[in-house]
C-alpha positions in Angstrom: -61.8 29.0 -80.9 -58.6 31.1 -81.0 -60.6 34.3 -80.8 -62.5 32.8 -77.8 -59.4 31.9 -76.0 -58.1 35.3 -76.8 -61.0 37.0 -75.2 -61.1 34.9 -72.2 -57.2 35.6 -71.6 -58.1 39.6 -71.9 -60.8 39.1 -69.1 -58.4 37.3 -66.9 -55.8 40.0 -67.4 -58.4 42.6 -66.1 -59.9 40.5 -63.5 -56.6 39.3 -62.1 -54.8 43.0 -62.2 -54.2 45.1 -59.3 -57.8 45.8 -58.1 -58.3 42.0 -57.6 -54.6 41.5 -56.0 -55.3 44.6 -53.8 -58.5 42.9 -52.8 -56.7 39.8 -51.5 -54.1 41.8 -49.8 -56.5 44.4 -48.4 -58.9 41.7 -46.9 -55.9 39.8 -45.1 -54.4 43.2 -44.0 -57.9 44.1 -42.6 -58.2 40.7 -40.6 -54.8 41.1 -39.5 -55.1 44.8 -38.0 -58.5 43.8 -36.3 -56.9 40.8 -34.8 -54.0 42.7 -33.9 -51.9 40.5 -36.1 -52.9 37.3 -34.3 -50.8 35.1 -36.8 -47.9 36.8 -35.6 -48.2 37.8 -31.9 -49.9 34.6 -30.8 -48.2 32.1 -33.0 -47.5 30.3 -29.9 -51.1 29.7 -29.4 -52.4 28.7 -32.7 -49.3 26.3 -33.1 -49.7 24.6 -29.9 -53.5 24.3 -30.6 -52.6 22.7 -34.0 -49.4 21.0 -34.4 -48.9 20.7 -30.8 -51.9 19.1 -30.5 -51.2 16.5 -32.9 -48.4 15.3 -31.0 -49.7 15.7 -27.5 -53.4 14.5 -27.8 -55.7 12.4 -29.9 -58.2 14.8 -29.6 -57.5 16.5 -33.1 -57.9 12.9 -34.6 -61.4 12.3 -33.2 -64.1 12.3 -35.9 -67.9 11.9 -35.5 -70.0 9.8 -37.3 -70.8 12.3 -40.0 -67.8 14.3 -39.6 -64.1 14.2 -39.9 -61.1 14.8 -37.5 -59.4 18.2 -37.3 -56.3 16.7 -38.6 -58.2 15.3 -41.4 -59.8 18.4 -42.4 -56.3 19.9 -42.5 -55.0 17.1 -44.7 -58.0 17.2 -47.1 -57.6 21.0 -47.2 -53.8 20.6 -48.0 -54.5 18.1 -50.6 -56.6 20.5 -52.5 -54.1 23.1 -52.1 -50.8 21.4 -52.6 -50.8 20.6 -56.1 -49.3 22.2 -59.1 -49.3 25.5 -57.8 -46.3 24.3 -55.3 -44.0 22.9 -58.2 -45.4 24.6 -61.5 -46.8 27.8 -59.9 -43.5 28.7 -58.1 -41.3 28.1 -60.9 -43.6 30.1 -63.3 -43.8 33.0 -60.4 -39.7 32.9 -60.6 -39.6 33.0 -64.2 -42.4 36.0 -64.8 -41.7 38.1 -61.7 -38.3 37.1 -60.9 -36.8 36.2 -57.3 -38.8 39.2 -55.8 -41.7 37.4 -56.3 -41.0 35.0 -53.4 -41.0 38.1 -51.0 -44.4 39.2 -52.2 -45.7 35.6 -52.1 -44.7 35.5 -48.5 -46.3 38.8 -47.6 -49.4 37.8 -49.3 -49.3 34.4 -47.4 -48.8 36.1 -44.0 -51.7 38.1 -44.2 -53.5 35.6 -45.9 -53.6 33.5 -42.8 -56.0 35.7 -41.3 -58.1 35.6 -44.4 -58.2 31.7 -44.0 -58.8 32.0 -40.1 -61.7 34.1 -40.7 -63.2 31.7 -43.5 -63.0 28.9 -41.2 -64.4 30.6 -38.3 -67.6 31.8 -40.1 -67.6 28.4 -42.0 -68.2 26.7 -38.4 -70.3 29.6 -37.2 -72.9 29.3 -39.8 -72.5 25.4 -40.8 -75.8 23.2 -40.6 -76.6 19.5 -41.1 -78.1 18.7 -44.4 -80.4 16.0 -45.3 -77.8 13.3 -44.9 -76.7 14.6 -41.5 -73.4 15.8 -42.7 -72.2 19.2 -42.2 -72.9 22.0 -45.0 -70.7 25.0 -44.7 -68.2 27.3 -46.5 -68.5 30.6 -48.1 -71.9 30.1 -49.8 -73.4 29.3 -46.3 -72.0 32.3 -44.5 -73.0 34.4 -47.5 -76.8 32.9 -47.4 -76.9 32.8 -43.4 -74.7 35.6 -42.3 -75.6 38.3 -44.8 -79.0 37.2 -46.6 -77.1 36.9 -50.0 -79.0 33.8 -51.2 -78.7 34.5 -54.9 -75.1 35.5 -54.6 -74.3 32.2 -52.5 -76.0 30.3 -55.5 -73.7 32.1 -58.4 -70.7 31.5 -56.1 -71.6 27.6 -55.9 -72.0 27.5 -60.0 -68.6 28.9 -60.2 -67.2 26.7 -57.5 -68.6 23.6 -59.7 -66.9 25.0 -62.8 -63.6 25.7 -60.9 -63.7 22.3 -59.5 -64.0 20.6 -62.8 -61.3 22.9 -64.3 -58.6 24.0 -62.2 -59.3 21.6 -59.4 -59.5 18.7 -62.0 -58.8 18.8 -65.7 -55.6 21.2 -65.2 -54.3 18.9 -62.5 -54.9 15.6 -64.6 -53.2 17.3 -67.4 -50.2 18.1 -65.5 -50.0 14.5 -64.0 -50.4 13.1 -67.5 -47.8 15.1 -69.1 -45.0 14.6 -66.3 -45.7 10.7 -66.7 -45.6 11.1 -70.5 -42.3 12.9 -70.6 -40.7 10.9 -68.1 -41.6 7.4 -68.7 -43.4 8.0 -72.0 -46.9 6.6 -70.7 -49.6 6.7 -72.9 -52.2 9.7 -71.9 -55.3 7.6 -72.6 -53.8 4.7 -70.3 -52.7 7.4 -67.6 -56.6 9.0 -68.2 -58.3 5.8 -67.5 -56.5 4.6 -64.5 -56.6 8.1 -62.9 -60.5 8.3 -63.6 -61.1 4.9 -62.1 -58.8 5.8 -58.9 -60.0 9.1 -58.4 -63.9 7.8 -58.8 -62.9 4.7 -56.1 -62.0 7.6 -53.7 -64.6 10.3 -54.1 -67.6 8.0 -54.0 -66.7 7.2 -50.5 -67.3 10.8 -49.6 -65.7 13.2 -47.3 -64.7 10.3 -44.9 -62.8 8.5 -47.7 -61.3 11.4 -49.1 -59.9 12.6 -45.8 -58.5 9.2 -44.9 -56.7 9.2 -48.4 -55.3 12.8 -47.8 -54.3 12.0 -44.2 -52.0 9.1 -45.7 -50.7 11.0 -48.8 -50.1 14.5 -47.8 -48.0 14.4 -44.5 -45.7 11.5 -45.9 -45.3 13.5 -49.4 -45.0 16.9 -47.7 -42.2 15.5 -45.4 -40.3 13.6 -48.3 -40.3 16.7 -50.7 -39.2 19.1 -48.1 -36.2 16.8 -46.9 -35.4 16.6 -50.8 -35.6 20.5 -50.9 -33.4 20.5 -47.8 -30.6 18.3 -49.6 -30.3 20.6 -52.4 -30.1 23.6 -50.2 -27.5 22.2 -48.0 -25.5 21.1 -50.7 -25.2 24.8 -52.2 -25.5 26.4 -48.6 -22.9 28.9 -49.2 -25.2 30.6 -51.9 -27.8 31.0 -49.4 -27.0 34.4 -48.1 -26.8 35.6 -51.7 -30.4 34.1 -52.4 -31.9 35.6 -49.6 -30.3 39.0 -50.5 -31.4 38.5 -54.2 -35.1 37.9 -53.2 -35.2 41.2 -50.9 -33.4 43.3 -53.7 -35.5 42.0 -56.5 -38.7 42.6 -54.6 -38.0 46.5 -54.7 -36.3 46.6 -57.8 -36.7 50.2 -59.4 -35.6 49.0 -62.7 -37.7 50.6 -65.6 -39.5 49.2 -68.6 -38.1 49.7 -72.1 -40.2 53.1 -72.1 -38.6 54.3 -69.0 -41.5 53.6 -66.3 -39.6 53.3 -63.0 -40.7 50.6 -60.6 -41.8 48.3 -63.4 -39.7 45.6 -61.4 -41.7 46.0 -58.1 -45.0 45.7 -59.9 -43.9 42.4 -61.8 -42.6 40.8 -58.9 -45.6 41.6 -56.7 -48.3 40.9 -59.2 -46.6 37.3 -59.7 -45.6 36.8 -56.3 -49.2 37.6 -54.9 -51.2 35.6 -57.7 -49.2 32.5 -57.5 -49.3 32.5 -53.5 -53.2 32.9 -53.7 -53.4 30.2 -56.6 -51.4 28.0 -54.1 -52.9 28.4 -50.7 -56.7 29.6 -51.8 -56.9 32.0 -48.7 -59.8 34.3 -49.8 -61.4 32.1 -52.6 -63.6 30.5 -49.9 -63.1 26.9 -51.1 -60.9 25.3 -48.4 -63.7 26.4 -45.6 -66.0 23.7 -46.9 -63.9 21.3 -45.9 -63.0 22.6 -42.6 -66.6 23.0 -42.0 -66.8 19.1 -41.7 -64.4 18.9 -38.9 -65.3 17.5 -35.5 -65.2 20.7 -33.3 -67.4 23.1 -31.2 -65.0 26.0 -31.5 -65.1 28.5 -34.4 -61.8 30.0 -33.5 -59.9 26.6 -32.8 -60.9 25.6 -36.6 -59.5 29.1 -37.6 -56.1 28.3 -36.1 -56.1 25.2 -38.6 -56.9 27.8 -41.4 -53.7 29.7 -40.4 -51.7 26.5 -40.4 -52.8 25.6 -43.6 -51.6 28.6 -45.3 -48.5 28.6 -43.2 -47.5 24.9 -44.2 -48.6 25.4 -47.9 -47.0 28.7 -48.8 -44.8 29.9 -46.3 -43.0 26.5 -46.0 -43.5 24.4 -48.9 -43.3 27.1 -51.7 -40.8 29.0 -50.0 -38.7 26.1 -49.9 -39.3 25.1 -53.6 -38.4 28.6 -54.4 -35.1 28.7 -52.6 -34.2 25.5 -53.9 -34.7 26.4 -57.5 -32.4 29.7 -56.9 -29.9 28.2 -54.8 -29.3 25.4 -57.5 -28.4 27.7 -60.0 -30.6 26.5 -62.7 -32.8 29.7 -62.8 -31.6 32.7 -64.9 -33.3 36.1 -65.9 -33.5 35.1 -69.4 -33.6 31.2 -69.2 -35.6 29.0 -71.1 -36.5 26.5 -68.5 -40.1 27.1 -67.1 -42.7 25.4 -65.1 -41.9 21.7 -64.2 -38.8 21.4 -66.4 -37.2 24.1 -64.2 -38.0 22.4 -60.7 -36.7 19.2 -62.2 -33.4 20.9 -63.3 -32.8 22.0 -59.7 -33.3 18.6 -58.1 -31.2 17.1 -60.9 -28.3 19.4 -60.0 -27.8 17.2 -57.0 -29.9 13.8 -57.6 -28.8 13.5 -61.3 -31.6 11.6 -63.3 -33.3 10.6 -60.2 -34.1 14.2 -59.4 -36.2 14.6 -62.5 -38.2 11.3 -61.8 -38.4 12.6 -58.1 -40.1 15.9 -59.5 -42.3 13.8 -61.9 -43.6 11.4 -59.0 -44.2 14.6 -56.6 -46.2 16.2 -59.2 -48.4 13.1 -59.8 -48.9 12.6 -56.0 -49.7 16.3 -55.4 -52.0 16.6 -58.3 -54.1 13.3 -57.3 -54.3 14.6 -53.9 -55.6 18.0 -55.5 -57.9 15.9 -57.6 -59.9 14.1 -54.6 -59.6 17.4 -52.6 -61.4 19.6 -55.2 -64.0 17.0 -55.7 -65.6 17.6 -52.4 -65.8 21.5 -52.9 -67.5 20.7 -56.2 -69.9 18.1 -54.9 -70.9 20.3 -52.1 -71.6 23.1 -54.6 -73.8 20.7 -56.4 -75.5 19.5 -53.4 -76.1 23.2 -52.4 -77.7 24.1 -55.6 -79.5 20.7 -56.5 -79.7 18.4 -53.1 -77.8 15.4 -52.3 -79.4 13.3 -55.2 -77.1 15.1 -57.6 -73.9 13.8 -55.9 -73.6 10.7 -57.9 -74.0 12.6 -61.2 -71.5 14.9 -60.3 -69.0 11.8 -59.3 -69.4 10.5 -62.6 -68.8 13.8 -64.5 -66.0 14.6 -62.3 -64.2 11.0 -63.2 -64.9 11.6 -66.8 -63.3 15.2 -66.8 -60.1 13.5 -65.1 -59.7 11.3 -68.2 -60.3 14.3 -70.7 -58.0 16.2 -69.0 -55.2 13.8 -69.2 -55.8 13.6 -73.3 -56.7 17.1 -74.3 -55.1 20.3 -74.8 -56.4 22.4 -72.1 -55.6 26.1 -72.9 -59.2 27.3 -72.8 -59.9 25.2 -69.7 -57.1 27.0 -68.0 -58.2 30.4 -69.0 -62.0 29.6 -67.9 -60.9 28.0 -64.6 -58.6 31.5 -63.9 -61.9 33.3 -64.6 -64.2 31.3 -62.5 -61.8 31.4 -59.4 -61.3 35.3 -59.9 -65.2 35.6 -60.0 -65.5 33.3 -57.0 -63.3 35.4 -55.2 -65.1 38.8 -55.5 -68.2 37.9 -53.3 -66.1 36.0 -50.9 -63.9 38.7 -50.2 -66.8 41.3 -49.8 -68.7 38.8 -47.5 -65.4 38.5 -45.3 -65.0 42.2 -44.9 -68.7 42.7 -44.1 -68.5 39.7 -41.5 -65.0 40.5 -40.4 -66.0 42.0 -37.0 -68.2 38.9 -36.3 -65.3 36.7 -37.1 -62.6 38.6 -34.8 -65.3 38.5 -31.9 -65.5 34.7 -32.2 -61.6 34.6 -32.3 -61.3 37.0 -29.2 -64.0 35.1 -27.2 -62.3 31.8 -27.4 -59.2 33.0 -25.8 -59.6 34.9 -22.8 -56.1 36.0 -22.2 -56.1 37.3 -25.9 -59.4 39.3 -25.1 -58.2 41.0 -21.8 -54.8 41.8 -23.2 -55.9 43.3 -26.3 -59.4 44.9 -25.8 
């Protein structure tokens, strides 16, 4: 077993090396250049069509008989994204890559906004109704219908199902179980049983029930978590300029390795910043477009705007605020022993005391549960694409069983296999996005006459 774990780790080290990270950055840069950096130059446009529309109109909350509203699609996609990546992932990025990782995480997210936008545009463009009358869309569909990559789309779905049971399920359940065990001494078997039942009760209701649960959980918890971070930042506001300076200085640090290789600091910060950003917002994996394809909309471009907002909220807002909270609290140090949940907990404890540790525990549990229900839809659609709708019930049962196992088992191998499946998923998706980039950008421009006239 140790040999197998070591072998998979070695594969991941190669897979998630500079070429893969360059692929994510390069795809986002391609989409950004072809759209004339739409995410920046037309920020007012996509903000007004998403956040602005939520407050001004009920149209974004309109759902059809076999579809969900645009706001529900955003909530469900964020539910799948905002998990341990925002609490555990950010702290591990700081420990492994230093404060400079925050800069590279922001850079990758800024470019990733257009990657997510293109995924959603193509997901809506090529979606179709399945035998149940529900929308089937996402990376596997635009691979098949946009490029004729039928076999590759099936391989993508196999990897998607593996990832749903691993990174979207067992690893999230394990983080939740460990948090409850450490903070409240809860029995992992009891946590596993209760979690499995709750998850099963939600996912058997399909996308409608998943979206309804996400719509209630994610907005409320995101606001509460952000306000708690703001309290820590305000308490230490005098240190904010130093933290910002440290992030930028460390991002371009020319410090060398022990062997004297200059630029080691930049490489390390970039590697962990980009990889943790991708782990958090999933732009480029092709997963969140599956949920967005179920939205009630006739405009591919408008749903693309929601993809931009999704990455913005997940990484530019949530991950950045979490990172600044950790750094400004003073609990992080270059050679510190705290990592993961314990580092985040220490940051909140510096202001809220023991209550801060409990708050992080509850946050991990809520976000992990949201990820569990969100990722279940990805895996289910992958199974249905491969085997038809009759396989959905069996998948739901297996998924609930995996939740229990995730709470009680040591998951080192599962983590590694999940990372491997995620990386392999990204390869065909990034290639497909690049090949279809022209079509995606034409649809973006066609939806906005003022943009087309101004930019063409």
